[in-house]
Each structure stands twice: as C-alpha cells, then as structure tokens.
BAPATI-175950 format. One line per field, with one value per residue (C-alpha): residue number from 1; residue in one letter; z, y, x; chain. Coordinates in steps of 0.1 Angstrom, whole numbers, plus 5000, padded with zeros to 4 digits. Last residue first. Layout:
N
pos NUM, ...
code A, ...
w Z, ...
v Y, ...
u X, ...
unit A, ...
This chain:
543
pos 543, 542, 541, 540, 539, 538, 537, 536, 535, 534, 533, 532, 531, 530, 529, 528, 527, 526, 525, 524, 523, 522, 521, 520, 519, 518, 517, 516, 515, 514, 513, 512, 511, 510, 509, 508, 507, 506, 505, 504, 503, 502, 501, 500, 499, 498, 497, 496, 495, 494, 493, 492, 491, 490, 489, 488, 487, 486, 485, 484, 483, 482, 481, 480, 479, 478, 477, 476, 475, 474, 473, 472, 471, 470, 469, 468, 467, 466, 465, 464, 463, 462, 461, 460, 459, 458, 457, 456, 455, 454, 453, 452, 451, 450, 449, 448, 447, 446, 445, 444, 443, 442, 441, 440, 439, 438, 437, 436, 435, 434, 433, 432, 431, 430, 429, 428, 427, 426, 425, 424, 423, 422, 421, 420, 419, 418, 417, 416, 415, 414, 413, 412, 411, 410, 409, 408, 407, 406, 405, 404, 403, 402, 401, 400, 399, 398, 397, 396, 395, 394, 393, 392, 391, 390, 389, 388, 387, 386, 385, 384, 383, 382, 381, 380, 379, 378, 377, 376, 375, 374, 373, 372, 371, 370, 369, 368, 367, 366, 365, 364, 363, 362, 361, 360, 359, 358, 357, 356, 355, 354, 353, 352, 351, 350, 349, 348, 347, 346, 345, 344, 343, 342, 341, 340, 339, 338, 337, 336, 335, 334, 333, 332, 331, 330, 329, 328, 327, 326, 325, 324, 323, 322, 321, 320, 319, 318, 317, 316, 315, 314, 313, 312, 311, 310, 309, 308, 307, 306, 305, 304, 303, 302, 301, 300, 299, 298, 297, 296, 295, 294, 293, 292, 291, 290, 289, 288, 287, 286, 285, 284, 283, 282, 281, 280, 279, 278, 277, 276, 275, 274, 273, 272, 271, 270, 269, 268, 267, 266, 265, 264, 263, 262, 261, 260, 259, 258, 257, 256, 255, 254, 253, 252, 251, 250, 249, 248, 247, 246, 245, 244, 243, 242, 241, 240, 239, 238, 237, 236, 235, 234, 233, 232, 231, 230, 229, 228, 227, 226, 225, 224, 223, 222, 221, 220, 219, 218, 217, 216, 215, 214, 213, 212, 211, 210, 209, 208, 207, 206, 205, 204, 203, 202, 201, 200, 199, 198, 197, 196, 195, 194, 193, 192, 191, 190, 189, 188, 187, 186, 185, 184, 183, 182, 181, 180, 179, 178, 177, 176, 175, 174, 173, 172, 171, 170, 169, 168, 167, 166, 165, 164, 163, 162, 161, 160, 159, 158, 157, 156, 155, 154, 153, 152, 151, 150, 149, 148, 147, 146, 145, 144, 143, 142, 141, 140, 139, 138, 137, 136, 135, 134, 133, 132, 131, 130, 129, 128, 127, 126, 125, 124, 123, 122, 121, 120, 119, 118, 117, 116, 115, 114, 113, 112, 111, 110, 109, 108, 107, 106, 105, 104, 103, 102, 101, 100, 99, 98, 97, 96, 95, 94, 93, 92, 91, 90, 89, 88, 87, 86, 85, 84, 83, 82, 81, 80, 79, 78, 77, 76, 75, 74, 73, 72, 71, 70, 69, 68, 67, 66, 65, 64, 63, 62, 61, 60, 59, 58, 57, 56, 55, 54, 53, 52, 51, 50, 49, 48, 47, 46, 45, 44, 43, 42, 41, 40, 39, 38, 37, 36, 35, 34, 33, 32, 31, 30, 29, 28, 27, 26, 25, 24, 23, 22, 21, 20, 19, 18, 17, 16, 15, 14, 13, 12, 11, 10, 9, 8, 7, 6, 5, 4, 3, 2, 1
code R, A, C, A, H, K, L, E, I, L, T, V, G, A, H, A, F, G, A, R, L, D, R, E, L, E, D, L, S, L, P, E, C, V, T, C, G, F, A, R, A, L, L, A, F, D, P, N, R, P, L, V, G, V, P, E, I, D, L, N, L, M, D, D, R, I, Q, G, L, A, D, N, N, W, L, L, V, V, L, P, S, D, L, E, E, V, A, T, A, L, E, Q, V, T, Y, L, F, G, G, D, G, V, L, V, L, A, P, R, Q, P, A, G, F, K, A, G, I, G, A, P, L, G, Y, G, L, T, G, Y, G, T, P, H, L, W, S, R, P, A, R, S, A, F, A, Y, N, G, T, Y, A, L, Q, T, M, D, S, S, I, V, T, N, A, P, M, A, A, A, I, R, D, L, I, H, Q, H, I, S, Q, L, P, A, H, G, A, R, V, A, A, R, L, T, A, V, A, T, V, A, E, R, A, D, R, P, Q, L, P, L, R, T, L, L, D, A, L, T, Q, Q, A, D, G, H, L, A, V, A, C, P, Y, F, D, N, F, K, R, P, D, I, D, V, R, I, V, E, G, S, L, P, L, R, E, R, W, Y, D, T, D, A, M, E, T, G, V, A, L, V, V, D, A, Q, A, I, L, E, W, G, P, E, V, C, L, S, S, G, A, N, L, P, A, D, P, A, L, L, G, K, G, A, V, S, T, F, L, P, A, A, L, R, E, S, L, A, Q, L, Q, A, G, A, A, L, A, G, G, G, A, I, I, M, P, R, R, A, Q, Q, L, R, R, A, A, E, E, L, A, Q, A, S, P, L, G, R, G, P, R, R, V, V, E, H, S, W, D, R, S, I, S, G, A, L, V, D, L, P, V, S, I, H, V, P, R, P, R, E, S, D, F, V, A, F, A, R, A, I, L, E, P, L, D, D, T, S, L, A, V, A, S, F, A, T, I, P, A, T, I, A, R, Q, D, Q, T, E, H, L, C, G, W, G, K, G, L, S, A, T, H, N, V, S, S, I, V, L, L, P, I, S, D, A, Y, A, Q, G, I, A, T, A, A, N, T, V, G, P, G, S, I, I, F, C, V, G, P, K, G, S, V, R, A, Y, G, D, A, M, F, G, A, G, Q, E, H, R, T, L, V, H, R, I, G, S, G, P, L, G, R, Y, L, E, L, T, H, V, G, P, I, G, F, V, T, D, V, G, Y, H, A, L, L, R, V, L, A, Q, G, G, T, L, P, T, S, A, A, Q, P, T, S, Q, S, I, M
w 5180, 5176, 5196, 5173, 5142, 5157, 5163, 5162, 5172, 5160, 5174, 5158, 5174, 5196, 5216, 5223, 5192, 5202, 5237, 5223, 5199, 5228, 5249, 5219, 5212, 5249, 5248, 5215, 5231, 5234, 5225, 5213, 5216, 5203, 5205, 5174, 5174, 5142, 5163, 5183, 5151, 5143, 5178, 5175, 5140, 5150, 5114, 5094, 5079, 5049, 5045, 5011, 4988, 4977, 4988, 4970, 4945, 4949, 4936, 4970, 4986, 4963, 4968, 5006, 5004, 4982, 5007, 5037, 5025, 5058, 5094, 5103, 5114, 5111, 5118, 5131, 5125, 5145, 5135, 5161, 5160, 5160, 5127, 5107, 5120, 5133, 5100, 5078, 5096, 5095, 5057, 5058, 5063, 5026, 5011, 5045, 5055, 5026, 5038, 5075, 5068, 5069, 5083, 5089, 5112, 5111, 5134, 5116, 5123, 5098, 5069, 5037, 5057, 5078, 5045, 5033, 5063, 5057, 5020, 5031, 5054, 5033, 4998, 5003, 4982, 4949, 4940, 4907, 4910, 4947, 4965, 4996, 5015, 5038, 5052, 5022, 5025, 5060, 5087, 5070, 5078, 5078, 5063, 5026, 5022, 5058, 5047, 5021, 5047, 5070, 5041, 5032, 5003, 5024, 5041, 5051, 5076, 5083, 5117, 5121, 5147, 5170, 5169, 5197, 5190, 5153, 5157, 5181, 5155, 5128, 5149, 5155, 5118, 5109, 5130, 5113, 5079, 5088, 5098, 5067, 5071, 5059, 5091, 5087, 5050, 5055, 5083, 5061, 5031, 5052, 5065, 5029, 5017, 5046, 5037, 5001, 5010, 5034, 5011, 5001, 4975, 4984, 4974, 4956, 4922, 4900, 4876, 4903, 4917, 4884, 4884, 4918, 4905, 4875, 4895, 4921, 4895, 4871, 4835, 4808, 4816, 4793, 4792, 4783, 4793, 4781, 4810, 4800, 4779, 4763, 4787, 4804, 4775, 4782, 4814, 4835, 4845, 4853, 4840, 4836, 4834, 4823, 4844, 4845, 4862, 4875, 4881, 4858, 4862, 4899, 4929, 4927, 4933, 4913, 4887, 4877, 4878, 4868, 4892, 4892, 4895, 4884, 4884, 4881, 4868, 4870, 4902, 4914, 4904, 4928, 4957, 4949, 4941, 4974, 4993, 4974, 4982, 4963, 4958, 4995, 4996, 5017, 5012, 5028, 5025, 5062, 5069, 5099, 5084, 5071, 5033, 5011, 5035, 5011, 4975, 4967, 4979, 4955, 4969, 4970, 4976, 4980, 4961, 4978, 4948, 4970, 4998, 4974, 4955, 4987, 5000, 4967, 4965, 5000, 4992, 4959, 4965, 4967, 4935, 4913, 4939, 4933, 4936, 4927, 4929, 4929, 4912, 4919, 4901, 4877, 4861, 4880, 4872, 4835, 4833, 4852, 4829, 4798, 4812, 4820, 4786, 4769, 4792, 4780, 4806, 4831, 4837, 4845, 4854, 4831, 4849, 4853, 4845, 4874, 4862, 4893, 4883, 4847, 4851, 4816, 4798, 4826, 4836, 4830, 4859, 4856, 4818, 4817, 4839, 4817, 4832, 4831, 4837, 4849, 4853, 4874, 4870, 4876, 4850, 4833, 4843, 4876, 4877, 4839, 4837, 4866, 4844, 4814, 4835, 4847, 4811, 4799, 4828, 4822, 4784, 4787, 4806, 4776, 4765, 4791, 4786, 4788, 4803, 4800, 4818, 4833, 4835, 4798, 4794, 4825, 4808, 4775, 4790, 4802, 4767, 4764, 4801, 4816, 4854, 4849, 4812, 4791, 4758, 4745, 4723, 4733, 4753, 4754, 4741, 4764, 4795, 4815, 4831, 4863, 4878, 4886, 4895, 4899, 4912, 4909, 4919, 4894, 4911, 4883, 4876, 4912, 4914, 4883, 4896, 4929, 4909, 4887, 4916, 4916, 4878, 4880, 4907, 4890, 4858, 4867, 4902, 4920, 4933, 4944, 4944, 4955, 4938, 4961, 4974, 5009, 5019, 4985, 4975, 5006, 5003, 4967, 4975, 5002, 4978, 4953, 4979, 4992, 4957, 4957, 4988, 5022, 5022, 5031, 5033, 5018, 5029, 5004, 5015, 4988, 5011, 5008, 4981, 4949, 4954, 4960, 4924, 4912, 4932, 4914, 4895, 4923, 4945, 4969, 4981, 4977, 4989, 4982, 5004, 5001, 4964, 4960, 4923, 4934, 4953, 4922, 4903, 4930, 4926, 4888, 4890, 4912, 4889, 4858, 4873, 4885, 4872, 4893, 4892, 4913, 4940, 4948, 4981, 5009, 5037, 5012, 5018, 4991, 5000
v 4735, 4765, 4790, 4787, 4797, 4829, 4835, 4871, 4874, 4906, 4913, 4935, 4944, 4930, 4906, 4871, 4856, 4873, 4858, 4823, 4828, 4840, 4809, 4786, 4804, 4803, 4765, 4764, 4782, 4816, 4836, 4873, 4890, 4924, 4944, 4966, 5004, 5010, 5019, 4987, 4967, 4983, 4977, 4940, 4937, 4951, 4955, 4927, 4926, 4903, 4868, 4857, 4881, 4855, 4819, 4800, 4778, 4741, 4735, 4723, 4753, 4778, 4762, 4763, 4800, 4806, 4789, 4807, 4843, 4848, 4860, 4829, 4849, 4833, 4863, 4852, 4881, 4878, 4898, 4898, 4924, 4963, 4967, 5000, 5020, 4991, 4971, 5001, 5010, 4973, 4978, 4993, 4958, 4951, 4938, 4937, 4908, 4887, 4885, 4880, 4852, 4854, 4835, 4858, 4847, 4860, 4860, 4857, 4881, 4907, 4883, 4902, 4931, 4907, 4890, 4922, 4924, 4889, 4897, 4927, 4906, 4875, 4888, 4903, 4878, 4867, 4831, 4837, 4805, 4798, 4831, 4814, 4819, 4791, 4795, 4799, 4763, 4748, 4731, 4734, 4706, 4718, 4695, 4702, 4740, 4742, 4730, 4758, 4781, 4776, 4779, 4814, 4828, 4844, 4829, 4841, 4819, 4825, 4814, 4798, 4771, 4795, 4791, 4777, 4739, 4743, 4770, 4746, 4718, 4742, 4751, 4714, 4707, 4735, 4719, 4686, 4704, 4715, 4680, 4663, 4652, 4617, 4605, 4631, 4624, 4586, 4587, 4606, 4583, 4552, 4566, 4575, 4539, 4524, 4545, 4535, 4498, 4501, 4521, 4495, 4513, 4537, 4528, 4557, 4545, 4573, 4596, 4618, 4624, 4636, 4663, 4676, 4674, 4696, 4721, 4726, 4727, 4751, 4741, 4724, 4687, 4673, 4635, 4615, 4645, 4659, 4666, 4693, 4712, 4696, 4703, 4734, 4758, 4752, 4773, 4766, 4732, 4697, 4672, 4635, 4620, 4584, 4563, 4564, 4597, 4603, 4640, 4662, 4689, 4684, 4706, 4696, 4729, 4751, 4723, 4732, 4710, 4740, 4728, 4732, 4695, 4668, 4633, 4608, 4573, 4542, 4557, 4539, 4568, 4591, 4571, 4572, 4609, 4616, 4596, 4614, 4650, 4678, 4659, 4660, 4687, 4666, 4629, 4633, 4598, 4592, 4627, 4639, 4672, 4680, 4681, 4712, 4726, 4732, 4739, 4767, 4745, 4718, 4692, 4654, 4632, 4595, 4578, 4553, 4562, 4572, 4587, 4608, 4619, 4629, 4648, 4665, 4675, 4690, 4709, 4723, 4761, 4759, 4739, 4764, 4766, 4730, 4695, 4662, 4631, 4594, 4563, 4529, 4503, 4527, 4514, 4539, 4567, 4559, 4557, 4589, 4607, 4594, 4604, 4639, 4643, 4633, 4656, 4685, 4705, 4727, 4764, 4792, 4821, 4845, 4878, 4903, 4939, 4964, 4998, 5020, 5045, 5047, 5083, 5099, 5121, 5118, 5149, 5149, 5147, 5110, 5111, 5142, 5124, 5093, 5060, 5029, 4996, 4966, 4932, 4905, 4868, 4846, 4818, 4828, 4835, 4853, 4872, 4876, 4888, 4912, 4928, 4931, 4948, 4972, 4979, 4986, 5008, 5028, 5033, 5059, 5082, 5083, 5068, 5041, 5023, 4985, 4957, 4922, 4889, 4905, 4898, 4902, 4933, 4951, 4972, 4974, 4994, 5020, 5027, 5051, 5060, 5094, 5099, 5137, 5147, 5144, 5151, 5116, 5115, 5080, 5094, 5132, 5141, 5114, 5131, 5110, 5077, 5069, 5035, 5009, 4974, 4949, 4916, 4882, 4856, 4830, 4821, 4833, 4863, 4873, 4871, 4892, 4919, 4920, 4924, 4951, 4973, 4994, 4997, 5009, 5034, 5045, 5055, 5063, 5064, 5035, 5025, 4989, 4963, 4926, 4906, 4885, 4850, 4865, 4849, 4848, 4882, 4901, 4885, 4897, 4932, 4934, 4922, 4949, 4977, 4965, 4968, 5003, 5012, 5025, 5013, 5035, 5014, 5030, 5017, 5018, 5030, 5056, 5086, 5098, 5078, 5098, 5126, 5100, 5088, 5124, 5128, 5099, 5118, 5139, 5109, 5089, 5056, 5024, 4996, 4995, 4979, 4974, 4964, 4949, 4957, 4986, 5000, 4997, 5018, 5045, 5046, 5049, 5076, 5097, 5093, 5100, 5131, 5133, 5159, 5190, 5203, 5175, 5182, 5149, 5136, 5135, 5113, 5092, 5060, 5035, 5000
u 5421, 5398, 5419, 5450, 5429, 5417, 5380, 5368, 5332, 5315, 5281, 5255, 5222, 5195, 5217, 5204, 5220, 5253, 5251, 5246, 5275, 5297, 5290, 5296, 5329, 5339, 5335, 5354, 5383, 5399, 5369, 5373, 5339, 5329, 5297, 5296, 5297, 5317, 5348, 5342, 5345, 5379, 5392, 5382, 5397, 5431, 5443, 5457, 5492, 5489, 5503, 5491, 5511, 5537, 5539, 5567, 5550, 5553, 5517, 5504, 5522, 5505, 5471, 5476, 5485, 5455, 5432, 5446, 5447, 5464, 5461, 5440, 5411, 5376, 5354, 5320, 5296, 5264, 5233, 5206, 5178, 5179, 5195, 5199, 5228, 5249, 5244, 5250, 5283, 5293, 5291, 5326, 5340, 5333, 5365, 5383, 5361, 5372, 5407, 5400, 5375, 5338, 5309, 5279, 5251, 5215, 5186, 5152, 5123, 5136, 5134, 5144, 5158, 5180, 5190, 5204, 5227, 5238, 5245, 5265, 5287, 5292, 5299, 5333, 5352, 5335, 5329, 5311, 5291, 5289, 5285, 5270, 5237, 5226, 5191, 5169, 5157, 5154, 5175, 5209, 5233, 5269, 5295, 5290, 5290, 5303, 5337, 5339, 5325, 5354, 5378, 5366, 5346, 5320, 5290, 5255, 5238, 5201, 5189, 5155, 5165, 5183, 5221, 5242, 5244, 5247, 5274, 5293, 5291, 5303, 5334, 5342, 5337, 5361, 5388, 5381, 5384, 5419, 5430, 5415, 5379, 5371, 5353, 5326, 5320, 5322, 5296, 5272, 5277, 5272, 5239, 5229, 5237, 5217, 5187, 5189, 5191, 5162, 5139, 5114, 5093, 5065, 5030, 5013, 5024, 5038, 5019, 5004, 5038, 5051, 5024, 5036, 5072, 5063, 5043, 5071, 5099, 5082, 5087, 5108, 5110, 5138, 5141, 5172, 5194, 5227, 5250, 5275, 5249, 5218, 5190, 5205, 5197, 5160, 5161, 5131, 5145, 5136, 5162, 5161, 5196, 5206, 5230, 5268, 5272, 5307, 5302, 5323, 5350, 5354, 5347, 5310, 5291, 5315, 5317, 5281, 5250, 5229, 5202, 5165, 5157, 5181, 5165, 5193, 5186, 5209, 5225, 5257, 5280, 5259, 5272, 5309, 5308, 5292, 5318, 5346, 5336, 5318, 5286, 5280, 5254, 5231, 5224, 5190, 5173, 5169, 5156, 5175, 5188, 5153, 5151, 5154, 5179, 5207, 5195, 5219, 5248, 5236, 5214, 5215, 5184, 5187, 5158, 5134, 5111, 5081, 5103, 5124, 5093, 5075, 5105, 5109, 5073, 5074, 5106, 5094, 5097, 5135, 5138, 5156, 5183, 5193, 5180, 5199, 5178, 5187, 5171, 5186, 5165, 5148, 5115, 5093, 5117, 5118, 5080, 5075, 5099, 5081, 5047, 5059, 5074, 5041, 5021, 5042, 5061, 5043, 5039, 5064, 5042, 5023, 5029, 5001, 5012, 5011, 4999, 4998, 5025, 5012, 5000, 5001, 5027, 5052, 5071, 5108, 5133, 5141, 5139, 5162, 5188, 5188, 5174, 5195, 5176, 5197, 5180, 5195, 5186, 5156, 5154, 5121, 5085, 5085, 5118, 5120, 5084, 5092, 5119, 5096, 5070, 5097, 5108, 5073, 5065, 5097, 5095, 5068, 5092, 5114, 5148, 5147, 5181, 5182, 5202, 5188, 5190, 5221, 5259, 5268, 5247, 5261, 5289, 5271, 5243, 5268, 5281, 5310, 5309, 5303, 5302, 5302, 5301, 5332, 5315, 5321, 5290, 5277, 5248, 5249, 5214, 5199, 5212, 5237, 5228, 5209, 5207, 5181, 5193, 5166, 5180, 5165, 5192, 5203, 5237, 5260, 5238, 5237, 5274, 5278, 5255, 5275, 5307, 5291, 5280, 5312, 5310, 5274, 5281, 5312, 5293, 5257, 5244, 5229, 5194, 5191, 5163, 5163, 5136, 5114, 5123, 5127, 5160, 5178, 5164, 5174, 5209, 5212, 5199, 5226, 5252, 5242, 5242, 5275, 5290, 5275, 5295, 5286, 5249, 5220, 5188, 5157, 5123, 5095, 5061, 5061, 5055, 5091, 5108, 5099, 5124, 5150, 5146, 5150, 5182, 5198, 5225, 5237, 5241, 5221, 5237, 5217, 5195, 5158, 5131, 5093, 5089, 5055, 5049, 5028, 5058, 5079, 5053, 5054, 5092, 5090, 5063, 5086, 5116, 5097, 5083, 5047, 5024, 5018, 4982, 4968, 4994, 5012, 5002, 5028, 5013, 4993, 5013, 5014, 5000
unit A, A, A, A, A, A, A, A, A, A, A, A, A, A, A, A, A, A, A, A, A, A, A, A, A, A, A, A, A, A, A, A, A, A, A, A, A, A, A, A, A, A, A, A, A, A, A, A, A, A, A, A, A, A, A, A, A, A, A, A, A, A, A, A, A, A, A, A, A, A, A, A, A, A, A, A, A, A, A, A, A, A, A, A, A, A, A, A, A, A, A, A, A, A, A, A, A, A, A, A, A, A, A, A, A, A, A, A, A, A, A, A, A, A, A, A, A, A, A, A, A, A, A, A, A, A, A, A, A, A, A, A, A, A, A, A, A, A, A, A, A, A, A, A, A, A, A, A, A, A, A, A, A, A, A, A, A, A, A, A, A, A, A, A, A, A, A, A, A, A, A, A, A, A, A, A, A, A, A, A, A, A, A, A, A, A, A, A, A, A, A, A, A, A, A, A, A, A, A, A, A, A, A, A, A, A, A, A, A, A, A, A, A, A, A, A, A, A, A, A, A, A, A, A, A, A, A, A, A, A, A, A, A, A, A, A, A, A, A, A, A, A, A, A, A, A, A, A, A, A, A, A, A, A, A, A, A, A, A, A, A, A, A, A, A, A, A, A, A, A, A, A, A, A, A, A, A, A, A, A, A, A, A, A, A, A, A, A, A, A, A, A, A, A, A, A, A, A, A, A, A, A, A, A, A, A, A, A, A, A, A, A, A, A, A, A, A, A, A, A, A, A, A, A, A, A, A, A, A, A, A, A, A, A, A, A, A, A, A, A, A, A, A, A, A, A, A, A, A, A, A, A, A, A, A, A, A, A, A, A, A, A, A, A, A, A, A, A, A, A, A, A, A, A, A, A, A, A, A, A, A, A, A, A, A, A, A, A, A, A, A, A, A, A, A, A, A, A, A, A, A, A, A, A, A, A, A, A, A, A, A, A, A, A, A, A, A, A, A, A, A, A, A, A, A, A, A, A, A, A, A, A, A, A, A, A, A, A, A, A, A, A, A, A, A, A, A, A, A, A, A, A, A, A, A, A, A, A, A, A, A, A, A, A, A, A, A, A, A, A, A, A, A, A, A, A, A, A, A, A, A, A, A, A, A, A, A, A, A, A, A, A, A, A, A, A, A, A, A, A, A, A, A, A, A, A, A, A, A, A, A, A, A, A, A, A, A, A, A, A, A, A, A, A, A, A, A, A, A, A, A, A, A, A, A, A, A, A, A, A, A, A, A
C-alpha cells in the first residue's frame, strides 16, 4: 500500500523518477539499497510517502550484495538504486554474482542526459556505453529513452523474475527522463505475469515411466527447486531415492531425513554414491563444477532434468528426458503419475547413512577443526537462523558438512565466487526476513573487502546479526594452493588491522573467544543481543 502522507498536488504531474518509485511499490517492492548521489536525486524525490524503505549502504557493491541477500532469503527481487558510471562499475561484481547464482536483482541506475549518450562530451560519470557494461551479466540491460519506456521495462523485468530463470536486470534512466514529467499516470499499472507452467504431458509420462523402472534412482536438487521441498520429500520417499542438493539447495530436506544425502557431491563419498544411480533426476540445478569441485560428476545412468532454462537440457549433462517448467508444479504432476505405494527404502537409507559417516570420518585436519566450529554453531544458533558465508575455508567445509535446517538458510557466493559477499548479504537477509537471526561466516581477507558495511548494520539493525570472523592471518586457501603447487607463497600473509578495535569503532559488540567452549557461549550471547556482534575466532583458539 502506498502512503498518502505526501500527496502529489493535482496540478503538478509526476516526474519519471517519482512515478517509477510508485510503480515499484505497486509491484510489491518494500526495500531498496543504495547511496544517493547527484545523478539519482529524482529517484530519491519519489521515496518519501512511497512505503519503500531506503537502506543506506557504504559502497555500491555492498548495495548489490545486500539486495542479493534480501532476494535469497525472501524469494522476492532485491532492488538497488545506484548512480551512473562509477556506481554501475562498483556494483558490477555483485550483479555478476547474482547472475551466476540465478538471483533476481533489479538494478536501477541513472545515466547521462539522452542528448549526450555516446557522444564523449566528458560529462560527469560518463561511460561510452553504460548498458554494455552490464549486458553480459544480466538477463537484460536497457536504457529508458522516455518516461513511457519505464512501465514497459519494469513489466519486462518482473516477467524475467516470475517466468524465466531469475537473473539480474539493469535499467538505466537518463537524467532528463528521471526529471521529466510523465505524459500519463502509469505509476499504478502492474502487469500480470504468466508464470512458468508445466512440461508437456508426453514428457511427464516418459519421465514417470523411467523413474518407475529405475532400480537405483537418485535426485539432485538446486536453487531452482527451493519452493518444491514438499514435493521433493514425497518423491524421494516414494522412489526410495537418495536426495542430494547443490549448495543453493541446502535445507530442502530436514537434516535427519533418512534419504537426505546433503550437499556431499563435492567430496569422494558423494561421488561414489551418485555413480551407482541408474537414473538421476536433476531439478532446478545447473550441475556446475563450482558445486561439485570436479569437472564432471561420475554419472553412469541416464539423466532426467527439470529446469526453467531450456539451455540446460543439452549442455554438459545431456538428458534423456527434458522437463521444461516450474519445479514445484512439475514434481507435483510427476507424483500423480507414480504408484502411491513407496518402495522398500532400506538399501537406500543404509547407503545414505554410510555416506554421512564417511563424510565426517574423511575430514583432513583443517576440515576437522572447521567441523568442530560448525558443531558449536549448530548447538548455539536458533532454529530459524540465516547463515551468510563468504569465500573462506570455514564456509567451504560448511557447504557440505553443515546441515541446513530449512531452505533459504545458507547463502553462499557459489558460481562467481567473489570475496566480500558474506557481510553485506547477511545484512540484506535481515531486511528480507527481519524476524530471523543472522550469522555471517567470513575470513579475514574477505572481511576487508566490505567491512565498511558494518556502519550500515549498526545504524539499521535492532535484532541479532552475529559476524563470526575466522582469522588465520592469511589468504589461507590461496596460500595452501601455492604450497600444493610448489609455488613460494607471495602476497598471502597480509598485515591485518586490529579487528576488535575496528569493530568497536563501528559500534559493534565484540567477543574474542579463546576456546570452543567460549565460542559457543559468545554465539549464544550474540544471538540474544538486539544488534551487531563481532566474534573474532583465531585459528589457534579453535584447535
């Protein structure tokens, strides 16, 4: 609902910027992330009275990552307002991360006056072709050359979010279009979206036949299946099929579900089990090497794929049956075509139990340390906690060794693999699900990429956000990679700041545990604190 606290005078038409903000509110946008600048003033004119909350970030990259975390937790598009030129290039890394992980982001930026575009006049924030900067990392990037272009482009963006593989959209709005009066009031015109639909009945029948005849069926589910948890559980039980997930699909089955094989397809025991499948049903997953830590899974059986992106059907894993449609609807239809009587699951349950034991027993020394930390986190955190993780060794272990309790509870920058994601994404998640406590897992290297967003967190949040800083005083993964390749380590042992002092300067509560028992105590205290807590855990204290 749009507030009427500052009504537009009847005699004064809305500007493009004002009407655009009102239109976003009618599409259900309740939060935008950004930093106001001289080129976005007309967007900010529209915010008061719109019902949309603005969150001031400290860098445009942080705005993009916060919008990403908001989207992953809420299931709604994350929105950010950024300035032309440097705002767009600063946000490009976050846009690329969202593109790689199929996250719906709506990035609205200004751009120079239409008369100057491509002219090279040397205008402030000028780029030769701003649209071209983001075109390779968005579903589409477009320039609104008139105010009447704006409702069409917003409708097209939401059609991508709701009907296609959800990926970022970037809309550039020239300064004169933002400030110009609209020719008619389109600020309330929400276009109905068509949805994703079902595959053909013939394809569904063929998939059901193959699954029914399979002797050792197994399932892999990804981020495209987050709304299909109930259907996946029923299908897994009906077929007696172990269910693996990608990192994006963590939590689709309860941790104690007997057929939950977890995100273990990146370690040897997972590879050994999936190799035994004669039919693999892959649902809403790209099946990328960034999830599996190897170039190709050892699949010897045939593959049935459920996906909204038809390009996935004949890429690295060509499929025997292609089911092009919505994951939840498709699996619900498949269930109606399979016998109601569940198969005998004893063999599959034993295989999954063996897998779980092998994963835990197979840790190298460093991963064993990580497992002890993750166990303390699991013991201390509330059941509905969101965990946002950065590119750090602790999170790499957590990707497969930490059991998520629900979907949309483990956020990780899998595909693009950018440093600096964890903290701002965790902050964004708090706006997407304010009632849920949040934990950020970050290493000392990645933390310094976006540490300034602690200012946003302290300013904006009045409920628990715990930042667990794993400080090994190194770029640990790169150091280890260099040593493994017999390369003399260079540039991997930085001089870190006093993180505790830095966090206190931002206004955080700070804990420095010296043991795992103290870590668990500090985690519990952090989750009980209505604000931001930084816990710095040094490598030596976790042994």
